[in-house]
Structure formats: structure tokens, C-alpha cells
Phi, psi and omega in degrees: 000050176270148171187178183290162191276347195273317173243141183297146178274119183264127181249105196283320193229163176286339176290323180292316176296325169310314175294328179292324188266011174069035178256161174290165181299144179303146175296329179229136181289353185246352181205147176208147170243121180247131174265134178309324183294342178272346188287123180271325177246110178290148176303161181300144185273353180253164184298133181202179185217150176206165179233135178252150179253024177208173181270149181224121174249122182241130172251122181239116182257163179051038182281126178235132177132194186255137178240130174290126170229109191067236182262001185243163176248139178229152175265114181245130186246339180269188184294145181233139172239142172229152189237120181238124180268164175296143175071016171271141180277126177242131179257114190265104184264172174302140172237134182277138177081168177255135175257149176240167175148217180206164180241129172244123175249128176211137175278148182303327180299334178292329184253003190310313186264022177237162182295336175307321183302327177278335187264344185308314189288354176282341179280097186308330182298335182289346178255010175286164168282161190296331190277347177273073181274167174263114177269121189257139176281167177305315185295312179301318178302315178292329177293317183290315180298325179290326176290323174306316187295316182294321179294317182301314177308312174297325187286324184280337186279160177296133187290142168219183187301345181257347184317303179303312182300318178298314184291326179287323170306312180291327177297313183288327174298316186298310182306309186295321178293322173303316176299321181291320187286325171299327178287329171300315181300312183298324182294311181289343179261015180303325181296312182293340184256009181303327181280354183297313188292319174296321175296323176295311186296318182292319178296314183299321182293319178297313179297322182281344174279355182277181178283089189301312177315325181278324188265338185073177183285139187296141175261174177297319177296327178295312181299317180300313183300311187293338181266358182057048183228156170284156182290318175297318181301312180300311178305313179294326177293310179303322185293318175289333175282322187231354184078008176234145185282178173305306187303317185289332178286329167301317184286327180296320175294325181295312180292327178301307182299316180303312186293321180299319180283330182286332186266336180242358183233170177254011182299146177292163176296323178293315177298319176298313180301318180292320179297332185268005171096005181279128173294319177240136188287335183294334174294319180291316185294325186292314183291330177291320183290315177310319187271330187247346186071009171221157182285165178300322174296311178305316184296318179304309191300327178302336183265001181258000000 
């Protein structure tokens, strides 16, 4: 997976990545299971970036060193899983120590006529950055490895009319377990993430104190970028901590700011909407009523 550092190297097919790794052609053009021990050409040891046009699920074992997770670094000694979706730009940095494990690759066309094709985007970890990995306990690792072995067994066996159905069933099971384990990880990382809520609140206060007509209403992407996290990861963490997504936190802060101006200033509702970054006052009024069950003017009248 080598290429220049300036633009990501695009890998279009599973056959192409097999070639990059010095492996024989895949047994199926749309799915492959690769053992790290079989890889002849290791990825570049210097920082680089690449884009895949298919899904990749990685299991790395015996990983020693530090892994960046969100804004923090953690020392991981147990299994690590990462999930990469098509057309994501992935930055592959230096890794300390040698890891073992496996890669599961599958093309969107492999699942196209199955329900998984519609549901795959519901797995939030496929929109995470590469460093937002899943840390597995020994028990969880054995469970994931067992499912991977079933997929690999079907992949290596002679294909029949049921092969694809069976592999997709195991694939869906693997993703569902990963979803469960991610939720567990968010809960166990609660202590390490206690400062996240304070960071979000501080950032939103700063954003809403800025010249809003120039910047517009802050978006989830704005907040996530400032905190150096992916939008889905940030929302999942906040939902675990508070029960609310990033969007809900933005709206709460916006309504709080609106109430302050409605109750303490003589600005018109249109002027307040403009100051809060809304292009149209109707949009502001609609959001305010949706969140408070009364209109901005009704809220203001309650203070008279």
C-alpha cells in the first residue's frame, strides 16, 4: 500500500490489494480473508494514506505500543479491531512492535442484494477514524476469532449455492458483536471521557459567543473537527455520557442562548435569529418551538 505522501493511493479491488501484499489472487473477487502471517509485502513503515473502494475489518494481535484513540493515547496489549469503509481516507502511521491477526475484505457488491447492504451504514464504527479502534477482552477476542474462522472456512471451501448466504450471515453476526463490544467500551471508558462533556460545553460557549452571522449555526462537523474526533464517534460518546447526541447538545446551547436574549434584550426575534446564525427567522422560530413547545414571542411575553 505504498504511494506518494501527497495524495491518497486508491485501491479499487480486492485483487489489487492482494497483489500489493504479495498474495495469490483471491478465491472470490468480492470477499477475502487474509492472515497477516501470509502477507509478503508489509505496508510502508512511514506515514502514508490510502483509500479503499471496499470494506476492511482488521484484527491485530500481539500489538505493543501506543494507539491513538480519540484525543488520547492508550497502551493496548490485547486484540484490536479497526473498521474501514469504502472511500475513507486512512492514514497509516508508524506502529511499534509486530502484530498478528487477520483481515476481512468485502466489496459492497458482495452484500448488495441482502438486508446487510441497507444496514451496514448503521454500524457507527464504519464511519470512525482508523485510530478509534475496538479494544477486545480475551473472551471477546476468542468470540470474534471463532466467527472469522467460520467465514474463512467458507471462503476456502468449494463454493455452492449457499456459500454467500452463510458468509453474509456470519459477517452480520460479527458486526453485531462488534457493535455490542463498542458499546461496552464506551461505558468502560466513561472515566477517561469525563472531560469530554466539559470540552464540548466550553467549545459551544465559545462558538455561540462568536460573530454568528458570519459563521452560521455550529454544525456537528464543526464541533467534531475542533475536538479532533469523527462526528459519529463524538455523538456516540456523548450519547453514552449524557443520553444526547452532539446535535442535541448544539440545540440545547442554542435555545439557552436564545432564551437569554429573548428575556434580557429588546432585540426583535428576527434580529436574535440573525445573531444566532440563522439565515431565516422562520427556521429559528420553528426550532425554538420544537424544543420548548412555545414560540419565541410567547416565551418573551411570559416575562412581561
